[in-house]
C-alpha positions in Angstrom: 220.2 -80.6 -80.6 219.4 -76.7 -80.2 218.0 -76.2 -76.6 218.4 -72.3 -76.9 215.9 -71.7 -79.7 213.0 -69.7 -78.5 210.7 -71.1 -81.0 210.9 -74.8 -80.2 213.1 -76.0 -77.4 214.9 -79.2 -78.4 214.4 -79.3 -81.9 217.4 -78.9 -84.2 216.9 -76.0 -86.5 217.7 -78.1 -89.5 214.8 -80.3 -88.7 212.3 -77.5 -88.6 211.2 -78.0 -92.3 210.4 -81.6 -91.6 208.4 -81.0 -88.5 206.3 -78.3 -90.5 205.9 -80.7 -93.4 204.5 -83.5 -91.1 202.2 -80.9 -89.2 200.7 -79.8 -92.5 200.3 -83.2 -94.2 197.1 -83.9 -92.6 195.8 -80.4 -93.7 196.9 -81.3 -97.4 195.4 -84.6 -97.4 192.1 -83.3 -95.9 192.0 -80.4 -98.8 192.6 -83.3 -101.3 189.6 -85.2 -99.9 187.5 -82.1 -100.2 188.5 -81.8 -103.7 187.5 -85.5 -104.4 184.2 -85.1 -102.6 183.3 -81.8 -104.1 183.7 -83.1 -107.6 186.3 -80.8 -109.2 188.6 -83.9 -109.8 187.5 -86.4 -112.3 185.7 -89.3 -110.4 187.4 -92.0 -112.4 190.9 -90.4 -112.0 193.9 -91.9 -110.1 193.5 -89.4 -107.1 189.8 -90.2 -106.6 190.4 -94.1 -107.1 193.2 -93.9 -104.4 191.0 -91.8 -102.1 188.1 -94.5 -102.4 190.7 -97.4 -101.9 192.0 -95.6 -98.8 188.3 -95.3 -97.4 187.7 -99.1 -98.2 191.0 -100.3 -96.6 191.3 -102.1 -93.5 192.1 -100.0 -90.4 195.7 -101.4 -90.2 196.4 -100.5 -93.7 195.1 -96.9 -93.2 197.4 -96.6 -90.2 200.3 -97.9 -92.1 199.6 -95.4 -94.9 199.6 -92.6 -92.6 203.0 -93.6 -91.1 204.6 -94.1 -94.7 203.2 -90.6 -95.6 204.5 -88.9 -92.5 208.0 -90.4 -92.8 207.9 -89.5 -96.6 207.2 -85.9 -96.0 209.8 -85.8 -93.2 212.4 -87.3 -95.3 211.7 -85.0 -98.3 211.9 -81.9 -96.3 215.1 -82.9 -94.6 217.5 -81.7 -97.3 216.0 -78.4 -96.9 217.8 -78.1 -93.5 220.9 -80.1 -94.2 223.6 -78.7 -96.2 225.4 -81.9 -96.8 224.9 -83.0 -100.4 225.2 -86.7 -100.0 222.9 -87.2 -97.2 220.4 -85.0 -98.6 220.1 -87.3 -101.6 219.6 -90.4 -99.5 216.8 -88.4 -97.6 215.3 -87.7 -101.0 215.5 -91.3 -102.0 213.9 -92.6 -98.7 211.2 -89.9 -98.9 210.3 -91.0 -102.5 210.5 -94.6 -101.5 208.1 -94.2 -98.4 205.6 -92.2 -100.8 205.8 -95.0 -103.4 205.2 -97.7 -100.8 202.1 -95.8 -99.6 200.9 -95.7 -102.9 201.5 -99.5 -103.5 199.5 -100.2 -100.4 196.9 -98.1 -101.4 196.8 -99.8 -104.8 196.6 -103.4 -103.3 200.1 -104.3 -104.8 202.8 -106.2 -103.1 204.4 -103.7 -100.3 205.3 -105.6 -97.2 208.8 -106.9 -98.0 209.8 -103.5 -99.5 208.4 -101.6 -96.6 210.1 -103.8 -94.2 213.5 -103.4 -96.0 213.4 -99.7 -96.3 212.2 -99.3 -92.7 214.8 -101.4 -91.3 217.5 -99.7 -93.6 216.4 -96.2 -92.4 216.2 -97.3 -88.8 219.7 -98.6 -89.0 221.1 -95.6 -90.9 219.6 -93.5 -88.2 221.1 -95.3 -85.3 224.4 -95.3 -87.2 224.6 -91.4 -87.4 223.6 -91.3 -83.8 226.2 -93.9 -82.9 229.0 -92.2 -84.5 228.0 -88.8 -83.3 227.4 -87.2 -86.6 224.1 -86.1 -85.5 222.4 -85.8 -81.9 218.9 -87.1 -81.5 216.2 -84.5 -81.3 212.5 -84.5 -81.1 211.8 -84.6 -84.7 214.3 -87.6 -85.2 213.1 -89.5 -82.3 209.3 -88.9 -83.3 210.3 -90.1 -87.0 211.9 -93.2 -85.7 208.9 -93.9 -83.6 206.7 -93.4 -86.5 208.8 -95.9 -88.5 208.7 -98.4 -85.7 204.9 -98.4 -85.6 205.0 -98.7 -89.3 207.3 -101.7 -89.0 205.0 -103.2 -86.4 202.2 -102.9 -88.8 204.3 -104.6 -91.6 205.5 -107.5 -89.6 201.9 -108.5 -88.4 201.0 -111.6 -90.7 197.8 -111.3 -92.7 194.7 -112.7 -91.2 194.9 -116.5 -91.3 198.7 -116.5 -90.8 200.4 -119.1 -88.9 200.7 -118.7 -85.2 204.4 -119.3 -85.2 205.0 -116.4 -87.6 203.0 -114.1 -85.4 205.1 -114.9 -82.3 208.4 -114.3 -84.4 207.1 -111.3 -85.7 206.1 -110.0 -82.2 209.3 -111.0 -80.7 211.5 -109.4 -83.4 209.4 -106.3 -83.2 209.8 -106.0 -79.5 213.6 -106.7 -79.7 214.0 -104.0 -82.5 212.1 -101.5 -80.5 214.3 -102.0 -77.4 217.4 -101.7 -79.6 216.3 -98.6 -81.2 215.2 -97.1 -78.1 218.5 -98.1 -76.2 220.7 -96.4 -78.9 218.8 -93.3 -79.0 218.9 -93.1 -75.2 222.6 -93.6 -75.1 222.9 -91.0 -78.0 221.1 -88.3 -75.9 223.4 -88.7 -73.1 226.5 -89.3 -74.7 
């Protein structure tokens, strides 16, 4: 973690492109919504259909889509700051995966198991690189892990009408995972 940067204290310089991508995401989506509402895009086109699907989606799905898109742009921008080739490909793969899952959720296609698998895998990979000292936790990494945890929580909520036991199990697992991720990041910050 770079604490000497006059621009942003505590943010690793290699994570600045990801931070900027996450901050610009709402602006880009807002401009896209303006284009759909103003009419230059075909009303029956894919973008307009997905925009209407987003507006009609339940609140939990809207939040999940935002979390997936934020995580997608962060991971897609990470290779711009990292010079290691192998890890950059993993970042690109996970970023594309998160974007694909956001589209699946918008399209009403099956997304839960894939999203849970990618989120858990990404969180485990992040904890592993912190645990072995390959990377120090910084504000962007911690915030991204928090966004991924929120998305995971939204994924494990059983659909309405689900069994009570499944809800309890999902809640307990989510709380345990949050405590584990928080503890590893906290220890990594002080190690």
